[in-house]
MISE-962909 format. One line per field, with one value per atom (N, C-alpha, C, O): residue number from 1; atom name; z, x, y. Coordinates in steps of 0.001 Angstrom, whole numbers, padded with zeros to 6 digits. Each point is the difference from the previous one (the first is absolute). Layout:
% residues N
rovex: NUM,...;
vopa: CA,...;
z: Z,...;
x: X,...;
y: Y,...;
This chain:
% residues 146
rovex: 1,1,1,1,2,2,2,2,3,3,3,3,4,4,4,4,5,5,5,5,6,6,6,6,7,7,7,7,8,8,8,8,9,9,9,9,10,10,10,10,11,11,11,11,12,12,12,12,13,13,13,13,14,14,14,14,15,15,15,15,16,16,16,16,17,17,17,17,18,18,18,18,19,19,19,19,20,20,20,20,21,21,21,21,22,22,22,22,23,23,23,23,24,24,24,24,25,25,25,25,26,26,26,26,27,27,27,27,28,28,28,28,29,29,29,29,30,30,30,30,31,31,31,31,32,32,32,32,33,33,33,33,34,34,34,34,35,35,35,35,36,36,36,36,37,37,37,37,38,38,38,38,39,39,39,39,40,40,40,40,41,41,41,41,42,42,42,42,43,43,43,43,44,44,44,44,45,45,45,45,46,46,46,46,47,47,47,47,48,48,48,48,49,49,49,49,50,50,50,50,51,51,51,51,52,52,52,52,53,53,53,53,54,54,54,54,55,55,55,55,56,56,56,56,57,57,57,57,58,58,58,58,59,59,59,59,60,60,60,60,61,61,61,61,62,62,62,62,63,63,63,63,64,64,64,64,65,65,65,65,66,66,66,66,67,67,67,67,68,68,68,68,69,69,69,69,70,70,70,70,71,71,71,71,72,72,72,72,73,73,73,73,74,74,74,74,75,75,75,75,76,76,76,76,77,77,77,77,78,78,78,78,79,79,79,79,80,80,80,80,81,81,81,81,82,82,82,82,83,83,83,83,84,84,84,84,85,85,85,85,86,86,86,86,87,87,87,87,88,88,88,88,89,89,89,89,90,90,90,90,91,91,91,91,92,92,92,92,93,93,93,93,94,94,94,94,95,95,95,95,96,96,96,96,97,97,97,97,98,98,98,98,99,99,99,99,100,100,100,100,101,101,101,101,102,102,102,102,103,103,103,103,104,104,104,104,105,105,105,105,106,106,106,106,107,107,107,107,108,108,108,108,109,109,109,109,110,110,110,110,111,111,111,111,112,112,112,112,113,113,113,113,114,114,114,114,115,115,115,115,116,116,116,116,117,117,117,117,118,118,118,118,119,119,119,119,120,120,120,120,121,121,121,121,122,122,122,122,123,123,123,123,124,124,124,124,125,125,125,125,126,126,126,126,127,127,127,127,128,128,128,128,129,129,129,129,130,130,130,130,131,131,131,131,132,132,132,132,133,133,133,133,134,134,134,134,135,135,135,135,136,136,136,136,137,137,137,137,138,138,138,138,139,139,139,139,140,140,140,140,141,141,141,141,142,142,142,142,143,143,143,143,144,144,144,144,145,145,145,145,146,146,146,146;
vopa: N,CA,C,O,N,CA,C,O,N,CA,C,O,N,CA,C,O,N,CA,C,O,N,CA,C,O,N,CA,C,O,N,CA,C,O,N,CA,C,O,N,CA,C,O,N,CA,C,O,N,CA,C,O,N,CA,C,O,N,CA,C,O,N,CA,C,O,N,CA,C,O,N,CA,C,O,N,CA,C,O,N,CA,C,O,N,CA,C,O,N,CA,C,O,N,CA,C,O,N,CA,C,O,N,CA,C,O,N,CA,C,O,N,CA,C,O,N,CA,C,O,N,CA,C,O,N,CA,C,O,N,CA,C,O,N,CA,C,O,N,CA,C,O,N,CA,C,O,N,CA,C,O,N,CA,C,O,N,CA,C,O,N,CA,C,O,N,CA,C,O,N,CA,C,O,N,CA,C,O,N,CA,C,O,N,CA,C,O,N,CA,C,O,N,CA,C,O,N,CA,C,O,N,CA,C,O,N,CA,C,O,N,CA,C,O,N,CA,C,O,N,CA,C,O,N,CA,C,O,N,CA,C,O,N,CA,C,O,N,CA,C,O,N,CA,C,O,N,CA,C,O,N,CA,C,O,N,CA,C,O,N,CA,C,O,N,CA,C,O,N,CA,C,O,N,CA,C,O,N,CA,C,O,N,CA,C,O,N,CA,C,O,N,CA,C,O,N,CA,C,O,N,CA,C,O,N,CA,C,O,N,CA,C,O,N,CA,C,O,N,CA,C,O,N,CA,C,O,N,CA,C,O,N,CA,C,O,N,CA,C,O,N,CA,C,O,N,CA,C,O,N,CA,C,O,N,CA,C,O,N,CA,C,O,N,CA,C,O,N,CA,C,O,N,CA,C,O,N,CA,C,O,N,CA,C,O,N,CA,C,O,N,CA,C,O,N,CA,C,O,N,CA,C,O,N,CA,C,O,N,CA,C,O,N,CA,C,O,N,CA,C,O,N,CA,C,O,N,CA,C,O,N,CA,C,O,N,CA,C,O,N,CA,C,O,N,CA,C,O,N,CA,C,O,N,CA,C,O,N,CA,C,O,N,CA,C,O,N,CA,C,O,N,CA,C,O,N,CA,C,O,N,CA,C,O,N,CA,C,O,N,CA,C,O,N,CA,C,O,N,CA,C,O,N,CA,C,O,N,CA,C,O,N,CA,C,O,N,CA,C,O,N,CA,C,O,N,CA,C,O,N,CA,C,O,N,CA,C,O,N,CA,C,O,N,CA,C,O,N,CA,C,O,N,CA,C,O,N,CA,C,O,N,CA,C,O,N,CA,C,O,N,CA,C,O,N,CA,C,O,N,CA,C,O,N,CA,C,O,N,CA,C,O,N,CA,C,O,N,CA,C,O,N,CA,C,O,N,CA,C,O,N,CA,C,O,N,CA,C,O,N,CA,C,O,N,CA,C,O,N,CA,C,O,N,CA,C,O,N,CA,C,O,N,CA,C,O,N,CA,C,O,N,CA,C,O;
z: 017941,000210,000147,-000894,001984,000266,-000451,000108,-000611,-000317,001217,000805,-000650,001196,000077,001095,-002198,000044,-000884,-000975,001336,-000786,-001186,000173,-001338,-001203,-000287,-000094,-000043,-000332,-001519,-000699,000202,-001430,-000489,000710,-001906,-000615,-000578,-000333,000221,-000681,-001486,-000589,000002,-001416,-000869,000401,-001593,-000991,-000513,000198,-000852,-000569,-001040,-000092,-000681,-001015,000663,-000498,001601,000716,000590,-000049,000607,000543,-001087,000205,-001362,-001103,-000460,-000259,000157,-000407,001006,-000387,001671,001037,000026,000169,-000335,-000049,-001156,000168,-001329,-001172,000256,-000279,000812,000225,001065,-000218,001361,001061,-000444,000316,-001046,-000476,-000890,000101,-000966,-000903,000746,-000485,001651,000760,001034,000589,-000350,001022,-000133,001015,-002209,-000095,000395,000222,-000133,000230,001432,000316,000553,001403,000279,000699,-001241,000215,001479,000640,-000120,001383,000001,-000883,001885,000086,001427,000968,-000873,001293,000228,-000849,001981,000256,001359,000998,-000970,001260,000236,-000916,002157,000351,001481,000771,-000402,001386,000604,-000589,001761,000729,001418,000260,000645,001368,000748,000973,-001414,000646,-000689,000407,-001437,-000733,-001374,-000525,-000059,-001346,000025,000889,-001879,-000171,-001456,-000897,000678,-001349,-000061,000802,-001758,-000169,-001484,-000837,000511,-001379,-000026,000764,-001703,-000128,-001465,-000859,000600,-001347,-000303,000820,-001995,-000422,-000497,-000873,001438,-000328,-000797,-000642,000672,-000733,-000062,000823,-001823,-000178,-000300,-000793,001430,-000153,-000747,-000087,-000448,-000835,000779,-000607,001927,000794,000400,000932,-001632,000203,001346,000532,000017,001189,-000456,-000974,001693,-000328,001161,001164,-001491,001000,000037,-001010,002193,000165,001281,001100,-001245,001126,001243,001020,-001111,001092,000370,001062,-001896,000251,-001257,-001116,001307,-001094,000216,001134,-002207,000094,-001304,-001011,001037,-001203,-000951,000430,-001701,-001032,000274,-000239,000734,000254,001066,000130,000631,001052,-000435,000838,-002137,-000529,-001015,-000934,001132,-000971,-000292,000864,-002073,-000332,-000067,-000328,000643,-000175,-001386,-000298,-000540,-001370,-000292,000706,-001755,-000435,-001157,-000977,001072,-001153,-001199,000166,-001348,-001211,-000027,-000512,001063,000007,000898,-000079,000931,000882,-000658,000623,-001864,-000716,-000093,-000422,000820,-000114,-001467,-000839,000543,-001373,-000465,-001135,002013,-000327,-000281,-000969,001816,-000211,-001277,-000742,000488,-001211,-001241,-000935,000934,-001132,-000137,-001102,002233,-000024,-000503,-000814,001307,-000404,-001500,-000686,000179,-001422,-000873,-001060,001480,-000747,-000042,-001053,002215,000091,-000853,-000766,000911,-000763,-001503,-000758,000329,-001424,-000504,-001121,001954,-000365,-000193,-000951,001842,-000124,-001254,-000688,000389,-001205,-001263,-000975,000988,-001153,-000163,-001122,002229,-000077,-000620,-000754,001070,-000603,-001490,-000820,000471,-001408,-000850,-001164,001749,-000741,000220,-000343,000916,000212,000848,-000155,001054,000919,001134,000503,-000111,001027,-000390,-000832,001435,-000252,000805,000982,-001406,000671,001475,000864,-000574,001370,000894,001156,-001692,000776,000319,001105,-002064,000222,001062,000856,-000908,001007,001379,000973,-000882,001278,000539,001197,-002063,000431,000558,001028,-001700,000454,001317,000911,-000801,001240,001148,001114,-001383,001031,000486,001198,-002118,000395,000918,001020,-001384,000821,001368,001011,-000967,001280,000864,001205,-001812,000726,000647,001029,-001639,000515,000760,000372,-000143,000848,-000523,000794,-002100,-000571,-000116,-000332,000608,-000042,-001388,-000204,-000744,-001370,-000209,-001092,002119,-000088,000687,000000,000583,000659,001318,000367,000360,001263,001077,000837,-000845,000993,-000169,000974,-002199,-000282,000386,000397,-000511,000315,001498,000438,000347,001437,000360,001130,-002080,000234,000377,000358,-000436,000348,000635,-000111,000771,000629,-000690,-000569,000621,-000624,000877,001191,-001794,000704,000237,-000828,001961,000258,-000898,-000536,000376,-000862,000462,-000825,002104,000552,000195,000290,-000439,000358,-000702,000628,-001884,-000762,-000335,-000868,001515,-000318,000174,-000793,001814,000266,-000507,000289,-001035,-000550,-001242,-000588;
x: 000265,001414,000312,-000319,000924,000310,001411,000913,-000747,001323,000483,-000816,002102,000553,-000177,000041,-000231,-000104,-001135,-000379,-000145,-001050,000639,000938,-001418,000487,-000919,-001216,001773,-000793,-000102,001013,-002228,-000225,-000095,-000488,000952,-000077,-001381,-000712,000347,-001240,000206,001000,-001941,000104,-000702,-000989,001524,-000693,-001193,-000071,-000853,-001149,000457,-000566,001576,000538,000581,-000200,000907,000566,-001108,000075,-001103,-001133,-000659,-000288,000051,-000643,000858,-000522,001822,000907,-000025,-000066,000117,-000033,-001344,-000040,-001057,-001331,-000104,-000502,000976,-000040,000819,-000446,001647,000886,-000552,-000054,-000356,-000539,-001252,-000173,-000700,-001232,000298,-000662,001654,000349,000626,-000041,000615,000678,-000900,000406,-001600,-000880,-000204,000048,-000272,-000229,001215,-000130,001298,001235,000510,001058,-001780,000373,001230,000913,-000886,001152,000085,-001009,002228,000275,000514,000759,-001181,000420,000399,-000466,001328,000272,-001120,-000252,-000418,-001190,000130,000334,-000597,-000081,-001461,-000702,000250,-001383,-000061,000903,-001962,-000186,-001148,-001076,001313,-001069,-000036,000603,-001286,-000142,001318,000080,000947,001308,000947,001156,-001616,000846,000367,-000644,001699,000430,000785,000817,-001080,000720,000435,-000658,001759,000461,000234,000750,-001397,000092,000066,-000232,000549,-000251,-001091,-000027,-000882,-001224,-000377,000467,-001320,-000514,-001095,-000894,000961,-001019,-001212,000125,-001291,-001211,-001027,-000868,000950,-000979,000407,000776,-001318,000237,-001344,-000785,000530,-001281,000164,001103,-002198,000052,000421,000424,-000529,000440,001471,000455,000282,001429,000302,001101,-002082,000231,000428,-000524,001482,000514,-000343,000203,-000723,-000376,001068,000286,000306,001041,-000264,000220,-000685,-000135,-000611,000672,-001924,-000790,000395,-000393,001149,000419,-000249,000234,-000710,-000135,001011,000245,000336,000922,-000009,-000518,001090,000093,001050,000980,-001191,000924,001422,000963,-000830,001323,000784,001210,-001885,000641,000330,000277,-000305,000190,001137,000017,000935,001082,000118,000414,-000775,000105,001458,000897,-000691,001310,000016,-000795,001712,000098,001420,000945,-000828,001302,000510,-000720,001947,000564,000089,000190,-000324,000116,001352,000113,000907,001349,000104,000989,-001986,000050,-000552,-000033,-000394,-000551,001065,001128,-001501,000934,000132,-000806,001808,000187,-001231,-000449,-000089,-001198,-001188,-000731,000539,-001095,000212,-000948,002183,000315,-000366,-000608,000981,-000345,-001507,-000541,-000138,-001457,-000656,-000922,001407,-000546,000166,-000957,002177,000240,-000748,-000506,000425,-000786,-001470,-000637,000110,-001400,-000260,-000963,001836,-000157,000061,-000809,001759,000122,-001218,-000463,-000042,-001203,-001183,-000767,000622,-001091,000172,-000977,002212,000249,-000312,-000510,000811,-000333,-001509,-000506,-000212,-001459,-000558,-000973,001589,-000423,000309,-000835,002047,000423,-000929,-000255,-000243,-000894,-001477,-000897,000675,-001357,-000878,-001221,001841,-000784,-000576,-001089,001823,-000473,000458,000892,-001506,000399,001227,000347,000291,001212,-000274,000816,-001961,-000342,-000110,000423,-000989,-000115,001370,000232,000669,001355,000715,000688,-000848,000619,-000563,000750,-002040,-000633,000524,000260,-000101,000504,001422,000317,000522,001382,000013,000753,-001577,-000091,-000478,000514,-001492,-000498,001111,000105,000728,001108,000960,000439,-000117,000908,-000618,000702,-002000,-000684,000003,000244,-000513,-000050,001348,000052,001018,001347,000557,001173,-002019,000310,001135,000706,-000511,001065,-000448,-001149,002071,-000240,000324,001062,-001955,000226,-000447,000170,-000735,-000405,000984,-000211,001278,001010,-000452,000451,-001346,-000505,001083,-000009,000931,001076,000843,000292,000092,000801,-000729,000633,-001958,-000801,-000286,-000592,001008,-000256,-001412,-000436,-000298,-001380,-000112,-001080,002190,000026,001352,000949,-000890,001233,000450,-000815,002103,000528,-000321,000311,-000933,-000349,001243,000911,-000882,001094,-000185,-001085,002139,-000052,-001044,-000582,000338,-000905,-001438,-000877,000614,-001288,-001178,-001037,001163,-001125,000164,-000711,001604,000251,-001235,-000213,-000607,-001159,-001317,-001056,001095,-001245,-000449,-001018;
y: -004865,000148,001492,000784,-000391,001406,000335,-000820,002022,000520,000761,000449,-000294,000615,001504,000562,000092,001449,000484,-000649,001789,000630,000702,000779,-001036,000655,001178,-000171,001339,001183,000078,000030,000000,000029,001438,000879,-000656,001319,000222,-000947,002197,000358,-000289,000409,-001105,-000368,001031,000614,-000445,000812,-000809,-001213,001891,-000707,-001021,-001090,001434,-000915,-001259,-001108,001272,-001150,-000868,-001227,001865,-000753,-000838,-001179,001792,-000726,-001173,-001084,001291,-001076,-001145,-001167,001495,-001026,-000722,-001219,001950,-000626,-000993,-001112,001521,-000874,-001256,-001113,001302,-001137,-000942,-001210,001745,-000852,-000735,-001177,001857,-000631,-001201,-001033,001169,-001095,-001174,-001131,001382,-001050,-000676,-001002,001510,-000574,-001511,-000695,000158,-001453,-000845,-001204,001820,-000753,000120,-000546,001243,000074,000847,-000438,001647,000876,000391,000297,-000305,000379,001435,000398,000374,001399,000353,-000601,001577,000617,001001,000856,-000956,000793,000690,-000638,001925,000737,000354,000428,-000613,000311,000352,-000324,000978,000407,-000795,-000099,-000465,-000671,000565,001041,-001699,000486,000143,000750,-001453,000063,000974,000118,000580,000942,-000525,-000908,001495,-000379,-001298,-000237,-000594,-001269,-000107,000528,-001208,-000312,-001495,-000556,-000089,-001445,-000316,000873,-002117,-000366,-001038,-000965,001227,-000792,-000138,000748,-001718,-000217,001022,000214,000417,000957,-000796,-000859,001156,-000757,000795,-000590,001912,000802,001452,000485,000205,001428,000639,-000520,001643,000665,001313,000540,-000031,001201,001241,000984,-001005,001157,-000134,000664,-001515,-000242,-000645,000146,-000861,-000808,-001388,-000540,-000023,-001317,-000924,000346,-001520,-000993,-001075,-000644,000455,-001008,-000775,000507,-001720,-000914,000665,000151,000238,000586,001423,000484,000190,001371,000828,-000464,001694,000959,001113,000411,000070,001121,000774,-000474,001663,000814,-000566,-000609,000813,-000463,000491,-000727,001942,000570,-000765,000188,-001046,-000778,-001426,-000858,000606,-001347,-000001,000801,-001714,-000182,-001497,-000772,000366,-001423,-000452,000776,-002032,-000618,-000638,-000891,001361,-000493,-000445,000349,-001118,-000500,000851,000203,000296,000715,-000943,-001204,001743,-000825,-000707,-001114,001760,-000581,-001228,-000729,000480,-001173,-001262,-001062,001172,-001152,-001090,000253,-001463,-001118,-000404,000405,-001191,-000484,-000779,000157,-000990,-000778,000929,-000203,001219,000953,000800,000258,000130,000771,-000812,000521,-001796,-000864,-000148,000083,-000305,-000135,001291,-000040,001180,001299,000238,000360,-000564,000248,-001003,000370,-001628,-000986,000411,-000031,000418,000401,001247,000051,000951,001243,-000264,000534,-001350,-000320,-000777,000212,-001103,-000757,000958,-000147,001115,000970,000856,000295,000106,000790,-000802,000552,-001839,-000856,-000107,000006,-000104,-000072,001276,-000047,001192,001266,-000019,000382,-000830,-000021,-000868,000308,-001382,-000898,000352,-000770,001936,000541,-000911,-000010,-000757,-000834,000838,-000280,001301,000928,001397,000164,000827,001385,000380,-000656,001705,000488,000316,-000322,000951,000366,-001231,000026,-001100,-001239,-000570,-000490,000552,-000510,000820,-000555,001876,000867,-000325,-000067,-000132,-000334,-001325,-000117,-000883,-001312,000115,-000598,001358,000182,000782,-000344,001391,000769,-000880,000096,-000949,-000914,-000930,-000263,-000238,-000874,000759,-000531,001766,000812,000293,-000030,000313,000233,-001248,000072,-001203,-001269,-000340,-000673,001141,-000261,001210,000015,000999,001163,000870,000622,-000564,000822,001449,000289,000601,001443,000532,000588,-000783,000452,001446,000542,000087,001406,000943,001213,-001747,000827,000605,001085,-001777,000536,000051,000903,-001848,000010,001261,000693,-000404,001199,001285,000979,-000980,001186,000121,000986,-001981,000011,-000415,000219,-000821,-000418,-001474,-000470,-000259,-001424,-000299,000777,-001912,-000468,-001284,-000727,000457,-001208,-001209,-000019,-000979,-001234,-000837,-000030,-000646,-000939,-001216,-000227,-000544,-001184,-001004,-000704,000626,-001018,000482,-000814,002108,000570,-000674,-000213,-000120,-000538,-001485,-000506,-000186,-001414,-000875,-000917,001175,-000851,000552,-000564,001649,000596,-000713,000366;
């Protein structure tokens, strides 16, 4: 799917790159979609595609295309977009994990990981990437069939 205009990406600081790498890596199992700019034989293109892999040289693999990390902006959902049903599910899940910690069934780190995984699976921007200009706000329908 092509976007109508080429988006020029800003040069990222090393801290921003590391934050984006951490976030994208955690979302790989859930099929995160990103706006991606890349150059091919016809010149620069901007599309949105599913992120399929990330390499140690900060190359990102998206559906038969490789590009630099700086050319990738994931589509995420602001925390404020959580529906009432999702909010209830999130708080129930989070409270359940906290109870498991309280009863020493699992460690605190495991509970944090479980809650983070739930947020990643639902594409929520709990790291503030949208505000930092490192991600774009997902439309309501973008992840309906994922």
